[in-house]
C-alpha positions, 0 to 999 in steps of 0.5 A: 975852399976855392971857387972851383972847389965850391962848385965841385962840392955843389955838383958832387953832393947835391942832385942837379936836375939839369944833369940827372933829371927827375931824381933831383926834383923835390915834390915839396918846399920843405928844404927851401923853407928850411934853408931860408930859415937858416938864413933869416928868411931873406926872401921876405926882405925885398920886393919881387916879380915871379915868372913861370911858364913852359916857354918864354919865361926866360926871355920875359924875365930878362926883358922885365929886368932890363926895363927896370934897370933902364928905369934906374932900379937896382934889379936882381935877376934869378934864372936857370939853367946857366949856359956857360958859368954858374954865376949867370944864374944870379945877377944884379943890374946884369952883373953876375954874382961874385965868386967870393960871395958863392964861396962864402955862402956855401961855407956859411951854410954847409952845416945846414946843407949836410943836415937838410940834404937839399937839391942843387936848385934849392941851394941856388935859390936860397943863395939868390935870396941871400945875395939880393937881400945882402946887396939891398936890391930894390926889386928882383925878377924871379924865374921859376925852374920847373913848374911853379907850385912846388918850385923852390922859388915859390916861397916868395910873395911877389908884387905880381906874377906872370905866366907866359905859356903852357905847352908840353914839357916834363909830363912825367913831373908836371902832368900828362895834360895841358890842364895839369901842367897849367895847374902846376904853373898856376901854383905861383898865384898868391892870395890878393897878388895880381897875375898876368897871363901872356897868352890866352890859350883856350885849353887852359884859361879856365885853370888860371881863372879858377885859381885867381878866383880862389886866391882873390887875385886880379887876373889879366890876359895880356892878349885882351890889352895888347895886339902885336904886329911884326914889322920886321925882325925885332920890330913890332907895332904894339896896339893898346886901345887907340894907341899904337907904339913901335918897339924894337927888340934885340931878341929876334925870335918871332916867339917874342911877339907872344912874350912882349904882350905879357912884359908890357902888361907887367910894366902897366901893373908896376906903374899902377903900383907906383913904379916910375917907368916911362916909355923911354925906359921901356924902349931902352930896356927892350932894345938892349935886353941882351946887353943889359942882362947878358941873355944868350941863346935865344935865336942868336945869330952866330955867323952870316956866311953861312947864316948860323943860328942857335936857339935853346928851344927844346920842347914841341912848342919851342921847336914849332916856333923855331920852324916858323922862323926858319920858314921866313928865311931864304937859304939854299940848304938847311944843316941842323946840329941836333942834340936832345935829352933823353927824358923829352918826347923825342919822337914827337919833336923829330916828326916835326923837323924838316926831312930835307935838312942834313942833320949832325947828331951830337950829345951834350956832356951831361948824363941826361943827354941822349946818346948821339947814336940813339938819336940818329936811330930815332931820327932815321925812323922819322925820315931824317938823314944825317951823321953822328958827330958826338962833340957839339963843336966838332958837329958845328965844324962839320956842318960849316965844312959842308955848307955853302955861303947861302946855307943855314946852319941851325944849332939846338934841340937842347939848352945844353947843346947851345951851352957847349958852343965855343965863344957863345 
């Protein structure tokens, strides 16, 4: 098969959560374990770091990988979903997995696929394990997909685990309370493996402490070690005891102030385990995360006049962070190109959005996307005004046409809206 044929086979034959939602979510690890067994259990043959959380796990994964790359380690990085191309999910030192490897992998494991009937995500995780083992990486950063306890990545035994943030998302699958969601995320905590929590949250701290105690795992809340002060966009003063250090991040979202604490605590633990990461490696990795790892879509500036920003934040907590950052910008009028998926808590999010903005309601080209007309109807009920322009890029073009140089155009509401931006 060609690469295109291989992707068509994967998309057509395997349920994919990003496209169809809960129908693709398997509630146990049986398929992943069976696939790994077919491959000789590659997940046990390299060292790794496991990262979960509602928000911030993607940014944190990329920052940790960038720091390890800067320190000279051959570093694998597994993240999801991809924005533009499937190969973005699996990288080594920022270089995407080759199309040739993907074709070969699917050919090799096709009999097992047709016998086990795994999901798209389960296959992708197994592929990452096989690729990292084949390429003899020194360490991998593995980001969970959905949840943690039952996530396909949770067949690894990492050097350490990081949990970034707990907030409302996927309530139908992870639970209808923050404690239930935290319990699912805490499922990545392994026996005698240290765990770091980026952000101490009163509602769920006990969940992590209880699970860590049960697993005899050393638990650290990064908040207890680090205080962060924003000096300007992307520049932070980090206080650790009596030491104060200034770091520059090329990830400009204000929410990175929360993520950076967990990332620094991860570096501390890696140093404790013998990894040679000096302060210069740390500074270079944080300053060049997007260039080193290829991360896109996190408070990414696309144009200046008018200022155009995209962000993949899509749940209540993520949208609140975006609104905080918007409040720090001087502009004349806000234009928002907005699309969402229908299995989110759409009404709650719409109630948060500013009523004095002009909205351009669109829909990503996936089955989960909420119809733009339905989104407009719900938005109008929430007091938001705008027009339907179904195609994402046509909506952006209309927002541009209606904007003055001093306006702000925001693009988001869904990862999949950001994914369809041309030339991202």
